[in-house]
C-alpha positions as CSV (number, residue, x, y, z in Angstrom):
1,M,31.8,-45.7,39.5
2,A,29.7,-43.5,37.3
3,M,30.9,-39.9,37.1
4,G,28.5,-37.0,37.3
5,A,27.9,-34.8,34.3
6,P,30.1,-31.7,33.8
7,L,28.4,-28.5,35.0
8,A,28.2,-27.2,31.5
9,M,26.1,-30.2,30.5
10,I,23.5,-29.8,33.2
11,T,20.2,-28.7,31.6
12,A,18.5,-25.8,33.4
13,P,15.1,-26.6,34.7
14,T,12.1,-25.8,32.6
15,G,11.0,-22.2,33.1
16,S,14.2,-21.0,34.7
17,R,14.8,-18.5,31.9
18,F,11.4,-17.0,32.6
19,M,12.1,-16.9,36.3
20,D,15.4,-15.1,35.6
21,D,13.6,-12.6,33.4
22,L,11.0,-12.1,36.2
23,S,13.6,-11.6,38.8
24,A,15.4,-9.0,36.6
25,D,12.1,-7.2,36.1
26,R,11.5,-7.1,39.9
27,L,15.0,-5.7,40.4
28,Q,14.3,-3.0,37.7
29,L,11.1,-2.0,39.5
30,S,12.9,-1.9,42.8
31,Q,15.5,0.3,41.3
32,L,13.0,2.7,39.7
33,L,11.1,3.1,43.0
34,S,14.1,3.1,45.4
35,P,14.7,6.2,47.5
36,A,18.2,6.1,46.1
37,F,16.8,6.8,42.6
38,P,17.4,10.5,42.7
39,I,14.3,12.2,41.2
40,G,13.9,14.8,44.0
41,S,11.0,13.3,46.0
42,F,12.8,14.2,49.2
43,A,12.0,17.9,48.5
44,H,8.2,17.5,48.5
45,S,5.7,17.0,51.3
46,Q,2.3,17.3,49.5
47,G,1.3,19.9,52.0
48,L,2.2,17.8,55.0
49,E,4.7,20.5,56.1
50,S,1.9,23.0,56.5
51,A,-0.3,20.4,58.4
52,I,2.6,19.8,60.9
53,D,3.4,23.5,61.2
54,E,-0.3,24.3,61.9
55,G,-0.7,21.6,64.5
56,L,-3.0,19.4,62.4
57,V,-0.5,16.5,62.6
58,T,1.2,16.4,66.0
59,G,2.3,12.8,66.5
60,A,2.6,9.3,65.2
61,A,-1.2,8.4,65.4
62,A,-2.2,11.6,63.6
63,L,0.5,11.0,60.9
64,Q,-0.7,7.5,60.3
65,D,-4.3,8.8,59.9
66,W,-3.2,11.5,57.5
67,I,-1.3,9.1,55.3
68,S,-4.1,6.6,55.5
69,A,-6.5,9.2,54.2
70,V,-4.1,10.2,51.4
71,L,-3.9,6.6,50.3
72,T,-7.6,5.8,50.4
73,Y,-9.2,9.1,49.3
74,G,-6.5,11.5,48.2
75,S,-3.4,11.9,46.0
76,G,-2.3,8.3,46.7
77,H,-5.5,6.9,45.4
78,L,-5.5,9.2,42.3
79,D,-1.9,8.4,41.5
80,A,-2.5,4.7,41.8
81,V,-5.4,4.9,39.4
82,F,-3.4,6.9,36.8
83,L,-0.5,4.5,37.2
84,S,-2.8,1.5,36.6
85,L,-4.5,3.2,33.6
86,T,-1.1,4.0,32.0
87,R,0.1,0.4,32.4
88,Q,-3.2,-0.8,30.8
89,N,-2.4,1.3,27.7
90,T,-6.0,1.7,26.8
91,L,-6.1,5.6,26.8
92,P,-3.7,7.9,24.9
93,L,-1.0,9.4,27.1
94,A,-2.0,12.9,25.9
95,D,-5.5,12.3,27.3
96,L,-4.2,10.9,30.6
97,T,-1.8,13.9,30.9
98,D,-4.7,16.4,30.4
99,L,-6.8,14.5,33.0
100,Y,-3.9,14.4,35.5
101,H,-3.4,18.1,35.4
102,A,-7.1,18.8,35.5
103,L,-7.4,16.8,38.7
104,C,-4.5,18.4,40.5
105,S,-5.9,20.0,43.6
106,S,-3.3,22.7,43.8
107,A,-0.5,24.4,41.9
108,E,2.1,22.7,44.0
109,R,0.5,19.3,43.3
110,A,1.0,19.9,39.6
111,Q,4.5,21.3,40.3
112,E,5.5,18.1,42.2
113,A,4.2,15.8,39.5
114,D,6.0,17.7,36.7
115,E,9.3,18.1,38.6
116,L,9.5,14.5,39.6
117,G,8.5,13.5,36.1
118,Q,11.3,15.6,34.7
119,G,13.8,14.1,37.1
120,F,12.6,10.6,36.3
121,G,12.8,11.1,32.6
122,A,16.3,12.6,32.8
123,L,17.6,9.5,34.6
124,L,15.9,7.2,32.2
125,A,17.4,9.0,29.3
126,A,20.9,8.8,30.9
127,M,20.2,5.0,31.2
128,G,19.5,4.8,27.5
129,R,15.7,4.6,27.9
130,P,14.4,8.0,26.7
131,Q,10.6,8.7,26.8
132,P,8.4,11.7,26.4
133,P,8.0,14.2,29.3
134,L,5.1,13.2,31.5
135,P,3.8,13.7,35.1
136,Y,5.7,11.3,37.3
137,V,3.2,8.5,37.8
138,L,2.4,8.5,34.0
139,A,6.2,8.4,33.3
140,L,6.5,5.5,35.8
141,G,3.6,3.7,34.2
142,L,5.1,4.0,30.8
143,A,8.5,2.9,32.0
144,T,7.1,-0.2,33.6
145,R,4.9,-1.4,30.7
146,S,7.6,-3.6,29.5
147,L,8.1,-5.3,32.8
148,A,6.4,-8.7,33.1
149,L,5.0,-7.9,36.5
150,P,1.4,-7.7,37.7
151,T,0.1,-4.2,38.0
152,Q,-0.9,-5.0,41.5
153,D,2.8,-5.4,42.5
154,V,3.8,-2.2,40.7
155,L,1.0,-0.3,42.5
156,A,1.9,-1.8,45.9
157,L,5.6,-0.8,45.7
158,Y,4.7,2.7,44.4
159,L,2.2,3.3,47.2
160,Q,4.8,2.1,49.8
161,T,7.3,4.5,48.3
162,L,4.8,7.3,48.7
163,C,4.3,6.4,52.3
164,V,8.0,6.4,52.8
165,Q,8.3,9.9,51.3
166,L,5.6,11.3,53.7
167,I,7.0,9.5,56.7
168,S,10.4,10.9,55.9
169,V,9.0,14.4,55.9
170,A,7.6,13.9,59.4
171,V,10.8,12.4,60.7
172,R,12.7,15.4,59.5
173,F,10.1,18.0,60.6
174,M,8.6,16.8,63.9
175,P,9.8,15.0,67.0
176,M,9.5,11.5,65.7
177,G,12.2,8.9,65.3
178,Q,12.9,6.6,62.4
179,A,11.9,3.5,64.4
180,Q,8.4,5.0,64.9
181,G,8.3,5.8,61.1
182,Q,8.9,2.1,60.4
183,I,6.2,1.1,62.8
184,I,3.7,3.4,60.9
185,L,4.9,2.0,57.5
186,A,4.3,-1.6,58.7
187,A,0.8,-0.7,60.0
188,L,-0.1,0.8,56.6
189,T,1.0,-2.4,54.7
190,P,-2.4,-4.1,54.7
191,Q,-4.1,-1.0,53.4
192,I,-1.4,-0.6,50.7
193,S,-1.9,-4.2,49.6
194,A,-5.7,-3.9,49.5
195,L,-5.6,-0.7,47.5
196,A,-3.1,-2.1,45.0
197,A,-5.3,-5.2,44.5
198,R,-8.5,-3.1,44.1
199,L,-7.0,-0.6,41.6
200,A,-5.0,-3.1,39.5
201,Q,-7.9,-3.1,37.0
202,A,-8.9,0.5,37.6
203,T,-11.1,2.4,35.1
204,P,-11.5,6.2,34.5
205,D,-14.6,6.0,36.8
206,D,-12.1,5.5,39.7
207,L,-10.6,8.9,39.1
208,H,-11.9,10.7,42.2
209,S,-10.6,12.0,45.5
210,F,-11.9,13.7,48.6
211,T,-9.3,14.9,51.1
212,P,-10.1,18.6,51.5
213,G,-7.9,19.0,54.6
214,A,-4.8,17.7,52.7
215,D,-5.7,19.7,49.6
216,M,-6.1,23.0,51.5
217,A,-2.8,22.3,53.4
218,S,-1.1,22.0,50.0
219,M,-2.7,25.3,48.9
220,R,-1.6,27.1,52.1
221,H,1.9,25.8,51.6
222,E,2.2,27.8,48.5
223,T,2.3,31.1,50.5
224,Q,4.0,29.7,53.6
225,T,6.8,32.1,54.5
226,V,9.3,29.7,56.1
227,R,9.4,26.2,54.7
228,I,11.8,23.3,54.2
229,F,10.0,21.5,51.4
230,R,9.1,22.7,47.9
231,T,5.5,21.5,48.1
């Protein structure tokens, strides 16, 4: 009876090394965008705290509409464009940084981007991957350039993480349970996927936003007397 080949002699299927590398890259991206990656995002609400405090966001439906607008027209859209442009590596990082700060709609928006960028950079340095200080989404884009993943996938996971951040704010600050938060996140999934696909090849012409309500809420938060979140 013929004996099977020893395990050490079995040849791996063609392309398995590539699949191993791709899986490792996906795991790295998941780690970088995990809520357990401590960059301090839990301390920021992008003005949502003011909107809840003022009665502009009073329940699950209003929260979903607010986040949907942020994704399509506001900071979520802008950040996705900047993340895409950084990964494309066609514009100098110094120019992108200047553009990013110029398009921040409030002082707290710039504060959040810089603080998260500092936290992200410090962790990367501790992991042996130092890079220059940048606003968060630019730092994330630079850190993911080496990952053999489609920009669409990177954008989708980033935007989902942003939604999780805002939903977490609402769960902590208004009468809404975690289950309802997950229902909202699931409902936003098609929008996240469509936006990621559309902006994977973004150009500087896509750098625009129009969410005056969210922007003014962020500005009012700067002088809010009692608050939980930094922005």
